[in-house]
Each structure stands twice: as structure tokens, then as C-alpha cells.
C-alpha positions in Angstrom: 63.3 81.1 67.0 60.1 82.5 65.6 57.4 80.6 64.7 55.9 81.6 61.1 52.4 81.1 60.3 51.9 78.4 57.3 51.1 79.6 53.8 47.7 79.5 53.1 46.7 79.0 49.5 47.1 82.3 47.7 50.2 82.5 49.9 51.3 78.9 48.2 50.4 80.6 44.7 52.7 83.8 45.5 55.5 81.3 46.3 55.1 79.1 43.3 55.8 82.2 41.2 59.2 82.3 43.2 59.6 78.7 42.7 58.4 78.7 38.2 61.9 81.1 37.9 64.2 78.6 40.2 62.6 75.8 37.9 64.1 77.2 34.9 67.7 77.7 36.4 68.9 74.4 35.5 68.1 74.9 31.7 70.0 77.9 31.8 73.1 76.0 32.9 74.2 75.7 29.1 73.9 79.4 28.6 76.5 80.4 31.0 79.4 81.3 29.3 77.0 83.2 26.8 75.8 85.6 29.8 79.4 86.0 30.8 80.1 87.2 27.2 77.0 89.5 27.4 77.8 90.9 30.6 81.5 91.4 29.0 79.8 93.3 26.1 77.9 95.2 28.2 79.8 96.2 31.0 77.5 95.3 33.5 77.7 94.0 36.5 75.1 91.5 39.0 73.6 93.6 41.8 74.5 90.8 44.1 78.1 91.4 43.7 77.5 95.3 44.1 79.6 96.9 46.6 76.9 99.1 49.5 77.1 101.6 51.8 74.4 100.3 54.3 74.5 97.0 56.3 78.3 97.0 57.0 81.2 100.0 57.7 83.5 97.2 56.2 84.4 98.9 52.7 84.2 95.8 50.5 81.3 94.5 51.7 78.6 93.3 48.7 75.0 92.5 48.5 75.7 89.0 48.8 78.5 88.2 51.0 76.7 90.5 53.8 75.3 89.2 57.5 72.0 91.2 56.3 69.3 91.3 53.5 70.3 94.2 51.5 68.5 95.2 48.2 70.4 97.4 45.4 68.6 99.0 42.7 70.5 100.7 40.1 70.1 103.8 37.8 68.1 102.0 35.1 65.4 100.3 37.4 64.8 103.3 39.5 64.5 105.6 36.4 61.8 103.0 34.9 60.3 102.9 38.2 60.1 106.8 38.6 57.5 107.3 35.5 55.2 109.4 37.2 58.2 110.8 39.4 56.9 110.0 43.0 59.6 108.3 44.6 57.7 106.9 47.2 55.8 105.1 44.5 58.9 104.0 42.4 60.1 102.7 45.9 56.9 100.5 46.4 57.4 99.1 42.4 61.0 98.2 43.0 60.9 96.4 46.9 58.3 93.7 47.9 59.3 94.8 51.3 57.8 98.3 50.7 54.3 99.9 50.7 53.3 103.4 49.9 49.4 103.7 51.2 47.4 106.5 49.8 44.8 108.3 51.5 41.6 109.3 49.9 40.6 112.6 50.7 42.4 114.2 53.6 44.6 117.9 54.6 48.3 117.7 55.1 48.2 113.9 53.7 47.8 115.5 50.4 51.3 116.6 50.3 53.4 114.4 52.5 52.8 110.7 52.6 55.2 108.2 54.2 56.3 104.6 53.2 56.2 101.4 55.1 58.9 98.7 55.6 57.9 95.3 56.3 54.5 96.3 57.3 55.6 98.6 60.2 54.9 102.4 60.5 56.4 104.9 57.9 58.5 106.5 61.2 60.2 103.0 61.8 62.4 103.1 59.2 65.3 104.6 58.7 66.4 107.2 55.5 69.5 108.1 54.5 71.0 110.2 51.6 74.6 109.3 50.6 74.9 107.8 53.8 73.7 110.5 56.2 70.5 110.7 58.1 67.5 112.4 56.6 65.2 114.7 58.6 61.7 113.8 59.3 58.4 116.2 58.0 57.2 119.0 60.2 53.8 117.5 59.6 51.9 114.7 61.7 50.1 112.2 59.7 46.4 112.0 61.1 44.4 110.5 58.5 46.2 107.2 57.4 46.2 103.6 59.1 49.3 104.7 61.1 47.9 108.2 62.1 50.3 109.8 65.0 53.3 109.3 62.9 56.1 111.6 61.8 57.5 110.5 58.4 60.3 111.0 56.3 58.9 113.0 53.0 60.9 110.9 50.7 59.1 112.7 47.8 61.1 115.7 48.9 64.4 114.0 47.3 64.6 115.0 43.9 64.6 112.1 41.8 66.5 113.0 39.0 69.5 113.0 41.5 69.3 109.5 42.3 72.1 106.9 41.2 70.9 104.0 43.1 69.0 103.2 46.0 70.1 100.7 48.7 67.6 99.0 51.0 68.9 97.0 54.1 66.0 94.9 55.7 66.8 94.2 59.1 67.0 96.1 62.7 69.9 98.8 62.7 69.1 101.4 65.3 72.7 99.7 67.1 74.5 101.0 64.0 72.6 104.0 62.8 70.4 105.3 65.8 66.8 105.8 66.2 64.1 104.6 63.6 65.9 102.5 62.0 63.1 99.5 63.5 62.4 97.8 60.1 65.5 99.1 58.2 67.1 101.4 56.2 66.5 103.0 53.0 69.8 104.6 51.6 69.6 107.3 48.4 72.6 107.7 46.6 73.2 110.4 44.5 74.6 110.7 41.0 78.6 111.8 41.2 80.0 111.3 37.7 82.3 113.4 36.7 81.5 114.6 33.4 78.1 114.6 31.0 74.9 115.0 31.7 71.4 114.6 30.8 68.1 116.4 30.1 64.6 115.0 29.9 60.8 115.4 29.5 58.4 113.3 30.3 54.2 113.8 29.9 51.8 111.0 31.3 48.2 110.7 32.6 45.9 108.7 33.9 43.4 107.2 31.5 40.7 104.5 32.9 37.4 103.0 32.7 35.9 104.4 36.2 33.1 101.9 36.6 31.5 103.7 39.5 30.1 106.3 36.9 30.4 104.3 33.7 32.7 107.2 32.4 36.3 107.2 30.9 38.5 109.6 32.8 41.3 111.2 31.4 43.3 112.9 34.5 46.5 113.1 36.6 48.1 114.8 33.6 51.8 115.1 34.5 54.9 116.9 33.1 58.4 116.3 34.3 61.3 118.5 32.9 64.5 117.2 34.3 68.4 117.8 33.8 71.8 117.5 35.5 75.3 117.8 34.6 78.5 116.8 36.2 82.2 118.9 35.9 85.8 117.3 37.2 87.2 119.2 40.1 91.0 118.4 40.0 91.9 115.2 39.3 89.2 113.1 41.1 87.0 115.7 42.2 83.5 116.4 40.8 80.6 118.9 41.0 77.1 117.0 39.7 74.2 119.5 40.0 70.6 119.3 38.5 66.9 120.5 38.7 63.8 119.2 38.2 59.9 120.4 37.7 57.1 118.3 37.8 53.4 119.2 37.4 50.4 117.1 38.1 46.9 117.7 37.9 44.5 116.3 40.3 42.3 112.8 39.9 39.1 112.3 41.1 37.7 108.8 42.0 34.2 109.5 43.7 30.9 108.2 42.7 27.7 109.9 42.9 26.6 109.8 46.1 22.9 110.1 47.7 24.6 111.3 51.3 22.2 114.3 51.6 20.4 112.0 54.3 24.2 112.9 56.2 23.6 116.4 56.5 22.4 118.1 59.7 18.7 118.6 58.7 18.7 117.3 55.1 16.9 119.9 53.4 15.4 119.7 50.1 18.5 121.4 48.7 20.8 118.8 50.1 18.3 115.9 48.7 18.3 117.5 45.4 22.2 117.1 45.3 21.8 112.9 45.6 23.0 111.3 42.5 25.8 114.0 41.6 29.4 113.8 41.9 30.1 116.1 44.9 33.0 114.8 46.8 36.4 113.9 45.9 38.5 111.0 46.6 42.3 110.9 44.6 45.6 112.3 43.7 46.1 115.9 45.1 47.1 118.5 42.8 50.7 119.1 43.4 53.4 121.0 41.7 57.0 120.6 42.7 60.0 122.3 42.1 63.7 120.2 43.2 67.7 121.3 42.7 70.6 119.6 44.0 73.9 119.2 44.0 76.6 116.5 44.7 80.4 117.6 45.2 83.5 116.4 46.2 86.8 118.3 46.3 90.7 117.1 46.6 92.2 119.6 49.5 95.0 117.8 49.8 96.9 114.1 49.3 94.8 111.8 51.2 92.3 114.6 52.2 89.2 115.4 50.4 86.2 117.8 51.2 82.6 117.1 50.3 79.2 118.4 50.3 75.9 117.7 48.7 72.3 119.2 49.3 68.2 118.9 48.2 65.8 121.3 47.9 62.5 121.0 46.9 59.5 123.5 46.8 56.3 122.2 46.5 52.4 123.4 46.4 49.3 121.1 46.9 45.9 121.5 46.5 43.9 118.9 48.4 39.9 118.4 49.0 38.1 118.0 51.9 34.1 116.5 52.6 32.0 118.1 50.8 29.3 120.6 53.2 25.8 120.5 51.9 23.8 123.8 51.4 21.4 123.5 54.7 24.0 122.2 57.0 24.9 124.7 59.9 28.5 124.6 58.5 27.5 126.7 55.3 26.6 130.2 54.5 24.0 129.9 52.0 24.9 133.9 51.0 28.2 132.3 50.1 27.6 129.4 48.7 23.7 128.4 48.1 24.2 125.0 46.3 26.6 123.8 49.2 30.8 123.6 48.6 33.9 121.4 49.0 36.7 123.1 50.4 40.2 122.9 49.1 42.9 122.2 51.2 46.5 124.0 50.2 50.1 122.9 51.6 52.9 124.9 50.8 56.1 123.4 51.8 59.6 123.8 51.4 62.4 121.2 52.3 66.0 121.9 52.3 68.8 119.5 53.3 72.5 120.7 53.2 75.6 118.6 54.1 79.4 119.2 54.4 82.1 117.2 55.7 85.9 116.1 55.1 87.5 112.8 54.5 91.0 112.3 55.6 93.5 109.4 56.5 95.5 110.0 60.1 96.9 108.0 62.7 96.0 104.7 61.1 92.6 105.9 61.2 90.2 107.0 58.2 87.9 110.1 59.5 84.7 111.5 58.3 83.9 114.5 60.0 80.4 116.0 58.9 77.7 118.6 59.6 74.4 119.0 58.4 70.9 120.9 58.4 67.9 119.6 57.6 64.4 121.5 57.7 61.0 121.1 56.4 58.4 124.1 56.6 54.6 123.7 55.9 52.6 126.2 55.5 48.5 125.0 55.7 46.2 127.0 54.1 42.8 126.7 52.8 40.6 127.8 50.1 36.7 127.5 48.6 35.8 127.4 52.6 33.7 129.3 55.3 33.7 130.3 59.0 29.8 129.8 59.3 29.9 131.6 62.8 30.7 134.8 61.0 27.9 134.5 58.8 28.2 136.6 55.3 30.9 138.8 56.6 33.2 135.4 56.6 36.5 135.0 54.7 36.4 132.1 52.2 40.3 131.7 51.9 42.5 131.1 55.3 45.6 130.4 56.6 45.6 127.7 59.2 49.0 126.9 60.8 52.7 126.9 59.9 54.7 124.1 61.6 58.6 124.2 60.9 61.0 121.5 61.7 64.8 121.7 61.6 67.2 119.3 62.4 71.2 120.1 63.1 73.9 117.8 63.7 77.7 117.4 63.6 79.4 114.1 63.6 82.8 112.1 63.5 83.0 108.3 61.9 86.4 106.7 62.2 87.4 103.7 60.6 90.6 101.4 60.4 91.7 97.7 59.8 93.2 96.1 63.3 95.8 93.2 62.9 95.0 90.8 65.9 96.7 87.9 64.7 93.3 85.7 63.8 94.0 85.7 60.0 92.0 88.1 59.0 91.7 92.2 59.5 89.3 93.7 61.9 87.4 96.4 60.7 86.7 98.8 63.4 84.4 101.9 63.7 83.6 104.2 66.3 81.7 107.8 66.2 79.9 110.4 67.8 77.0 112.9 66.9 75.7 115.6 68.7 71.9 116.5 67.2 69.7 119.5 68.1 66.3 119.6 66.5 63.8 122.3 66.9 59.9 122.4 66.1 57.8 125.2 66.1 54.0 125.5 65.2 52.8 129.3 64.2 48.8 130.4 64.4 46.3 130.8 61.5 44.7 133.9 61.0 42.2 135.3 63.4 39.1 134.1 61.2 40.7 130.9 60.7 39.6 129.9 64.7 37.2 132.8 65.5 33.7 131.7 67.2 31.5 134.4 65.6 28.0 135.5 66.7 25.9 133.1 64.1 24.1 130.8 66.8 24.1 127.5 66.0 27.2 127.8 63.6 30.2 125.8 64.3 33.1 128.1 64.7 36.5 128.6 62.7 37.0 127.4 59.3 35.6 124.8 57.7 38.5 121.7 57.1 40.4 123.3 59.9 39.8 125.4 62.4 43.1 127.4 62.3 45.7 126.9 65.4 44.8 129.6 68.0 48.0 131.1 69.4 47.4 129.7 73.0 48.0 126.3 71.1 51.1 126.8 69.5 54.5 125.0 70.1 57.9 126.2 70.5 59.9 123.3 71.8 63.8 121.9 71.2 65.8 119.1 72.4 69.2 117.5 71.8 70.7 114.0 71.4 74.3 113.0 72.1 75.4 109.7 71.0 78.5 107.4 70.6 78.6 104.1 68.7 81.2 101.2 67.9 81.3 98.9 65.3 83.0 95.7 65.0 83.5 93.1 62.1 85.4 90.5 61.0 86.1 86.9 59.2 87.2 84.9 62.4 87.7 82.2 59.8 87.3 82.2 55.9 84.0 80.9 56.4 83.0 82.8 59.6 81.9 86.5 59.8 80.8 88.2 63.1 79.7 91.9 63.6 79.2 93.3 67.3 77.9 97.1 67.2 76.5 99.0 70.1 75.0 102.7 70.5 74.6 104.8 73.8 72.4 107.7 72.9 71.4 110.4 75.6 68.3 112.5 74.9 67.5 115.9 76.8 64.2 115.2 76.7 63.4 111.0 77.4 66.3 110.2 79.0 69.0 107.7 77.4 69.1 104.2 75.8 71.5 101.4 74.9 71.4 99.5 72.2 73.3 96.6 70.4 73.7 94.3 67.4 75.1 90.9 66.8 75.3 89.6 63.3 76.8 86.4 61.4 77.4 85.0 58.2 78.8 81.5 57.5 80.0 80.4 54.0 78.7 76.4 54.0 80.3 76.9 50.3 81.6 79.6 48.0 78.0 79.7 46.8 75.8 79.1 49.7 75.8 80.9 53.2 74.0 81.3 56.0 73.4 84.6 58.2 71.3 85.9 60.6 71.2 89.2 63.2 69.9 90.0 66.7 69.6 93.6 67.8 67.4 96.0 69.7 66.2 99.8 68.9 65.5 102.6 70.8 63.1 105.1 68.7 62.3 108.2 71.1 59.1 110.0 70.2 59.7 112.9 67.2 59.5 116.2 68.6 56.8 116.8 66.5 54.8 114.1 68.2 55.0 116.0 71.5 53.9 119.6 70.2 51.5 119.0 67.6 48.2 119.7 67.5 45.2 119.9 65.0 41.3 119.8 64.7 39.8 117.9 61.7 36.5 117.0 60.2 36.2 113.5 60.9 33.8 110.5 61.0 32.1 109.6 64.3 31.9 105.7 65.7 28.9 104.6 63.5 30.1 106.3 60.0 26.6 108.1 60.1 28.1 111.8 60.5 31.0 113.8 60.8 32.7 115.6 63.7 34.9 118.1 64.8 38.1 116.1 66.2 40.7 117.5 68.3 44.1 116.2 68.0 46.1 117.4 71.0 49.4 116.9 72.4 50.0 114.5 75.6 50.9 117.5 77.5 47.9 119.5 76.8 45.2 119.9 80.0 42.2 118.9 78.1 44.1 115.4 77.0 45.6 115.1 80.4 41.8 115.2 81.4 40.8 112.3 79.1 43.8 110.3 80.4 47.0 111.4 78.2 50.2 110.5 79.6 53.7 111.3 78.9 55.1 109.7 75.7 57.5 107.3 76.4 60.4 106.1 73.7 59.6 102.6 71.9 61.3 99.9 72.3 62.0 96.9 69.8 63.7 93.5 69.4 64.7 92.3 66.0 65.7 88.7 64.9 66.7 87.8 61.6 67.5 84.4 60.0 68.2 83.7 56.2 70.4 82.3 53.8 71.7 83.2 50.2 72.6 80.7 47.3 74.4 81.3 44.3 73.9 78.3 42.1 76.0 80.0 39.1 77.6 83.2 38.5 74.4 84.5 36.9 71.7 83.3 39.4 71.1 84.2 43.2 68.2 83.4 45.5 67.9 84.8 49.0 66.1 83.8 51.8 65.3 85.8 55.0 62.8 85.5 58.1 62.3 88.3 60.7 60.4 88.7 63.8 60.2 91.9 65.3 58.7 93.2 68.4 57.6 96.2 69.5 56.6 97.8 72.9 55.1 101.1 74.0 54.4 101.1 70.3 52.9 105.5 70.1 49.5 105.6 68.1 46.8 108.1 67.9 43.8 107.2 70.1 40.5 106.8 69.0 38.1 109.7 68.7 37.1 109.9 72.2 33.4 110.8 71.7 30.4 109.8 73.5 27.1 111.5 75.2 29.4 111.7 78.7 32.4 113.2 76.9 30.1 115.7 74.9 28.5 117.0 78.1 31.9 117.0 80.0 33.0 119.1 77.1 30.0 121.4 77.1 30.3 121.7 81.1 34.1 123.1 80.4 33.1 125.4 77.6 35.0 123.3 74.9 31.8 123.6 72.3 34.1 124.0 69.2 35.0 120.3 69.4 33.1 117.2 69.6 35.8 114.9 70.3 39.2 114.4 71.5 42.1 112.4 70.4 45.9 112.3 71.5 49.0 110.0 71.0 49.9 107.6 73.6 52.0 104.5 73.9 48.8 102.0 73.5 50.6 99.3 72.0 52.7 96.2 72.4 52.9 94.3 68.6 54.8 91.2 66.8 55.7 91.2 63.3 56.8 87.9 61.6 57.7 87.9 57.9 59.7 86.1 55.0 61.4 87.5 52.4 62.5 85.9 49.1 64.5 87.0 46.3 65.7 85.6 43.1 67.7 86.9 40.6 68.7 85.6 37.1 69.9 87.0 33.5 70.7 85.0 30.6 71.3 86.0 26.7 68.1 86.6 24.8 67.3 87.1 21.5 71.0 88.4 20.7 70.8 90.7 24.3 70.6 90.5 27.7 67.8 89.7 30.2 67.4 90.2 33.5 64.8 88.3 35.2 63.7 88.9 39.0 61.2 87.7 41.7 60.7 89.1 45.2 57.9 87.8 47.8 57.5 89.5 51.1 55.0 87.4 53.5 54.3 89.5 56.8 52.0 89.5 60.0 51.5 92.0 62.8 50.1 90.3 65.8 48.9 93.0 68.7 50.1 91.4 72.0 49.0 94.2 74.5 46.4 97.3 74.4 46.6 99.9 77.0 42.9 100.8 76.7 41.9 102.9 79.7 42.7 105.0 82.7 41.5 106.6 85.8 41.0 109.7 84.1 39.1 108.5 81.3 36.9 106.7 83.2 36.0 109.5 85.5 34.6 111.0 82.3 33.0 108.1 80.8 33.8 104.3 81.8 32.6 103.0 78.7 35.3 104.7 76.6 38.3 103.0 75.0 41.5 104.6 73.6 41.1 102.3 71.0 38.0 101.2 69.3 38.0 97.7 68.1 38.0 99.0 64.6 41.1 101.0 65.1 42.8 97.5 66.4 41.3 95.8 63.4 42.9 98.2 61.0 46.2 98.1 62.6 46.3 94.1 62.5 44.6 93.9 58.8 45.2 97.0 56.8 48.5 96.1 55.0 48.5 93.5 52.7 50.1 90.1 54.0 51.7 89.4 50.8 53.2 91.1 47.7 54.9 89.4 45.1 57.0 91.3 42.1 57.9 89.8 39.1 60.4 91.7 36.6 61.8 91.2 33.7 64.5 93.7 31.8 65.9 92.9 28.2 68.4 95.4 27.1 69.7 95.7 23.5 72.3 98.0 21.9 69.3 100.2 20.3 66.1 98.5 22.2 65.3 98.0 25.5 62.1 96.7 27.5 61.0 96.2 30.8 58.0 94.6 32.6 56.8 94.3 36.3 53.8 92.5 37.7 53.2 93.0 41.0 50.5 91.1 43.3 49.5 92.9 46.6 47.8 90.5 48.7 44.7 90.6 50.3 43.5 92.6 53.0 40.6 93.3 55.5 39.0 96.7 56.7 36.3 97.5 58.9 33.2 98.8 57.7 30.4 100.7 58.9 28.2 98.5 57.1 26.3 96.6 60.0 25.5 93.6 57.9 29.0 92.9 56.7 30.9 90.3 58.0 31.9 89.9 61.7 35.6 89.3 61.8 37.0 89.0 64.8 34.2 90.6 66.6 33.9 93.6 64.1 32.0 94.4 61.1 34.1 94.3 58.1 35.1 93.6 54.5 37.7 91.2 52.8 39.7 92.4 49.6 40.9 90.3 47.4 44.3 90.6 46.2 44.8 92.1 43.2 47.4 92.0 39.8 48.9 95.3 38.3 51.1 95.2 35.4 54.1 97.7 34.5 55.7 98.1 31.0 58.0 100.4 29.1 60.3 100.2 26.0 63.1 102.4 25.0 64.2 103.0 21.5 67.7 104.8 21.2 67.1 107.2 18.1 70.8 108.1 18.4 73.6 107.7 20.4 72.4 110.3 22.6 68.8 110.6 22.2 66.5 107.8 23.6 62.8 107.8 23.4 60.5 105.5 25.8 57.1 104.8 26.0 55.4 102.7 28.7 52.4 102.5 31.4 51.9 101.8 34.8 49.2 99.7 35.6 48.7 98.9 32.1 45.2 96.8 32.7 43.7 99.4 34.2 43.0 97.5 37.7 41.5 98.6 41.1 41.0 97.6 44.5 38.0 95.5 45.2 35.0 98.0 45.4 33.4 98.6 48.8 30.1 96.9 49.5 27.6 99.3 47.8 25.7 100.6 51.1 24.8 104.0 52.1 27.4 103.5 55.7 30.0 101.8 53.9 30.7 104.1 50.8 29.2 107.2 52.3 26.3 107.2 50.3 28.5 106.1 47.2 30.5 108.8 47.3 33.8 106.8 48.1 33.6 103.7 46.4 37.0 102.2 47.1 38.8 101.7 50.2 42.0 103.7 50.2 44.1 101.5 52.6 45.0 99.0 49.0 48.6 100.1 47.8 47.4 99.6 44.0 45.8 103.1 44.8 42.8 104.3 43.0 43.7 105.9 39.7 43.8 103.0 37.4 46.2 102.9 34.4 48.8 105.6 34.0 50.0 105.8 30.6 53.5 108.0 29.8 56.1 109.0 26.9 59.9 110.2 27.9 62.7 111.8 25.7 66.1 111.7 27.5 69.1 113.6 26.0 72.7 112.5 27.2 75.8 115.0 26.8 
């Protein structure tokens, strides 16, 4: 049995909010018949009774009778959460188990961000579209709290294509393969055979920004979307659509006195003190999406299907400011200093085609898929100082290209084994091939010029050198089997097993046991025990890049080179071949439906991860500098690589309450959802003989990095929602409480927590509201606001080191973000 920490006072206050909704249930009992009438009038179906794709391959399994916890969010809920058009932010708003942390000033992370499920890393959750695996990004995350991971870019999925979303909160590696450690998110596309919709929305952040005592209006976002359905034969369909979203940048940097951080703090540097020269906020983005989802009846019992999505995204982010007198500047080009602009140009494509048929007593699903993600990384407003005044100011740094192709066969059937209920049997096989290539930047992006004392390569780069590119591939073969049956009228049992063989990491066997026992028709107990295997992503084995980062005490910036573990220099610093991550997942829970329109679920979980892949700290010291100088690598000041450094245990609890009732002549849906989680570090692999030969005092992970892994995600998250729908009017409100968290601090006078100078950041509430009015039967006007009360996370301690001279007044790790209130309007026409 897992042991769960007793809730502290903030956790108890969060749990009380769920209890309030439970306490209201008896008073609503008398209205049950009225609620049923309201349901009949609106044609609504309780989400708890909806059939799901994930969690079970039995065709009639619903959210309530599943052996594992599943959330299902319908089209209205998804549309309301997608006010800004950002699917990652929408998932965070919908589910208490999901966080979508932001980066304050970065490179590729301005374009690609991952989501967390149950406090684990973004590459430990599997994403499906229409039940088919979604490919990962071509870019490795080098800047976030989970640096070193390769997430699925959920924001590449067209928001206007989504019909509903299912979230399986349980380990599912035996059922769905690698990455399903924390759970599975399934995005289901629209498939209505007729009609369509077109919408246009506009919104902007409008906020009172305390660090500058200024009222800001920025982040202006325009979204134009349309989709349409055509019938194909008697039961087929073709649904297609397109969307365009443009977003202006935001800036939440404060005035700084960071001139002292410049290499020689010239009068020109110090003259900039008190001005806003840095940037912290969302990047500028331009997104174009398209999709189709089709089903074509071919013959009796034979259906061909296909679906595809495409996303073209251009992003402009910001790097750190370079001061006029710093050696990284060329005064002839930038007499007042400069802030490089990072530019990402991404193309993401996914195509799936297959056929479903029945034959020989089996239901067959044969399919092939292709997923590709290409990221071109460029710079503007930069310079290669070693080239002097002849340096260009725009550079191409690198291109990263990842492709995944697969064919699979899934077969299901019901067997009568004489036990009183059919046995659902599913078997399948898959062959998957992946390729990953990186291409070099232009010569000026990595050149070492003749200007003495100037750093080589483009600032906010340098570019990838031809000798550092990567071209690799691998294949994966897997087979799986899944059996599920109601052994008795009360007991459901499920067993799943999978065997996978990786051409580069060997084979793995995973399994899962699940059970659900109906104590009564309205109360059930459930649980599962599983293990999962997550092979290192192909991108993790070959990605390399150099970035400008803070040194160990936060007083200066340095060029840090992230190397693949196979690189000779990384080997000199102790790198070894990456190994797969292995995990075990235990889940125990209960589901209760005291009345037709009310449900309560409680699920506890424990996830143990071994050999967790993590980016090392930047390995830098006087001895390391001397070693790099001795081998002629004066272009970098520190080395980092990916390694299997951690064993962790994450424990947690999910509570979800849903209730609907008639109110003011219409239907009111109420919900409360709470997540509690904690990650404990069980073991750290800190050194090696090779690293000790360079500097025996160096460790692979600093205490600061370990502190962030344990504490950088909120331990609690509470979501309270209300949705009122009448004939012409609709109103939704969603209050979210992100629990307190802690992060290390560069301030030597900050509180010492677990041996680290750190700061506690208090819990913060945010409220989202939206109202709709049907102008006509087909035309609907909506207006709303996310974070309507303009809440921000707690300020960072106002010291020079902690805020980089005041430039970065807010810590980026809080999921509430840094942008303040966002107001919007939307006009939708259906036909």
C-alpha cells in the first residue's frame, strides 16, 4: 500500500471546496426528477456515462464503470477553455492533474512547450489523436524545470478540429507502449456528417503591472476558424477545416540595474540602469492549421478511414540583453546594446490511414501513420562579435527534423468461455521506424573570427557546426494482448501485456493488472498495478546545442554546451550511454454515484521511476575551464549532457465531483476536482571516475537542480467549475487554485530550505468566466476573460541576484503564468 502524506492546512482548505459541493447533494435530491426533465429537453448526457476510447478496448466501457480513472471533456468545455487558442493552456484549465509551465526568456521553448500530468515530466505522458499515437517534437527542451525532455507538441493539434478530450490518469505502457508512464491524453477529432461552423475571436491581455507601475495591453490575439462536414455514403463522413491564429508578444520584465553584470560595467552599461531592456513573457506567434477526418464505407462491414493535421508556426522569442560594453557586442553595430530575437519556423504534419473490417469472428483495425516535425532555428538582431563590424545580424542556427512512420494491426473479439459474461480479447502488433537529423547553421553562426577577446559564434547561439550534426534512425517492433471480462456481475478483471524490441535499446516486457468491484450499482472500488518502459527518445540521443545561461551563483551568463552522451567531450566529463526509464504504477480508487446526476471519484496513486533521464547541471569550475582551455575548447565555458541520474517516487490523490441540477429555468453543471501530489528523490547518481579526474568537487546535479525537481510543481491544484445553459443564454465560471511551491534562489540572504537558499511562493487563485448569447438560431456571441481578477504569482525577492537586477520580477515556474488578465470576444456561426 502506498503511504500518502497527511494534508497540510492549505491542502485541507482545497479539500474543503470539494466537501462543500458534496454537502449540497442532499438538498438537491428533491430536484432529481426536474434535472432528468432538463436533460431530456436539452439532449444532454452526463459525462460520467460517456463511452471512452482510452482505458479499455471493450467497446461499451464508460467513464464510471472503468477500472481506471478517466476524464472526458466535451466540445463546449473544450471551446470555453480554448479562449486564447492554446491547447496546452486549455488542458491545464480543464484538468487538475495537468500543468502547463511557461518559460520566461528562452530559445526553442518559445515555440515548443510540453504539458505535465500528475507532476511528472512532459515526455512521460502519451498523446493520442483518435486513439493513434502522436509523434514527438524535433526539439529537446533545454530551459524548463524538466530540461532534457522531448515533449509532444500538443499546440500543433488544430484547436478547431477537436470534438472532445479523454484523459486516462493511470500508467498504461502495457496497453499503449512507451511514454504512457503518468497516463494518456486522447484528442478526438470532429466527425459530424453535416453542417459546419465558422468563428472569429479577438482578445488581449490587459493588466496592471506592478513592477513598472504601468497598465499594459499586449498579447493581442486574433483567431479565425472554420470547419465543415460532408456525408459520404449512408454512414461515412468527411470533416475538414482550417484555422489561423496570430498572437502579439507580451513582456513582463521589470526595470533593471544589471549593468554591473556586464563584463566591465562601462559607463554606457550603467547608463541603462532603471530601464526595461530585458524581456520576459510570451513570444510572438503566427499559427496556420488544417485538418480532415474521414470515414468511407467500402463494402458491407468494411470501412476505410483517414485523418490528418498540419500546423505551420512562426515564433519570435527573446534572449538575454547584451550590454554595450560587453565583449559580446560590436559597438559599431549596436552602440546601445542589443537583445537577440530567437526565431522558430516549425512545420508539423500527421497523417493516418486505415481500414476497419470484421472477419473470422474478429474486428480488425489495420492502419499506417506518418508523423513529422521540422524545426528551423534562426536569429535576428544578433551579432558574431568575433567577426567585428563585418558580422551579419541575422543567422540560421540549425534545422532539426524528426519523422516517425508506423504500421499496426489491432484485433478484438468477444469470447464465450462459459463464465457467464463475454471475455473481451484484444491483440495487436506494430512496426515503427523513426529518423532524426540535424543540419548545420550558416558559417557565420559558428565562426571564430579574428577579434581578440570576443566570443565566437552568434549571440543566443552559436549555430550548429557541420561536424556536430546528427543523422540517426531506429526501429521498434511490438506485440500486445489485452483481456478484460466481468468475471461476475460485480467483478471486472483486466490483464494486459506488451513486448517491445528496440533496435538501439534492447527489449522490454510490460504488464498491467486492473480490477473493478461493484459494491452496489452506485458504488465501486477499482485499482491497477502496472509497469512501464520508456526508451530514450531518438532526439535525446543526438541533440546538441549551445545556449547562454547563468553560472552557478547567478551572477553572470556563460555559454553552456549541451552534448549528446555519445560525444567525446561529454564522455570526458563522465557521460555514459543512455538507458531506458522503468516505472511501476499503483492506483487505488473508488467511484460513487449517489444519484443519477451526481458522481464522486477518489483515486490514489504511486509512481516509482528508475533511471530517470535528466539534463546534468552545467559542469563548470576553474578546473573545468582549465581542462577546456587545454583541449582548445575556449568557445564554451561549461558542459552538460543527458544521463540516467534519478530514481524518484511520486505519490498523489485525485478527487473529482460532478453534479447537475435545474436552476433558473435551465441546467446548471457543477464540478470540483482536486489533485495532490508529491515527488520524492530516492537516489541520485552524482559522479563518475571520469568527472572526478577533471574536478573531484563537481557533481552532475547541483542541490539547486535537485531542489527544483522536488519542488517546482505545485503540490496541490483545485478546479471549481459551473456551467449554466439556457435556450439563448449560457454562462461558465472556472476558479483554479494553484498550490504553493518553492524554488531555489540566487539570493544568499534567502531562507535556507533543505540546505538550499530558496523562496516559498504562496498559492494563487485565478478565475475564468465566459457568457454566450444566441443572437439567432445560428449566430452566437461570446465574451469572457481568463484570470479576470488579474492575478500574478508572488514576486521574487527584490535583490539583485534573485531578479537579475529587477529584470525578472516573477518566477516562471508557476503555472498561472506572467501575463495577467486576458479579455476576449468571439462570434460563431453554425450552419
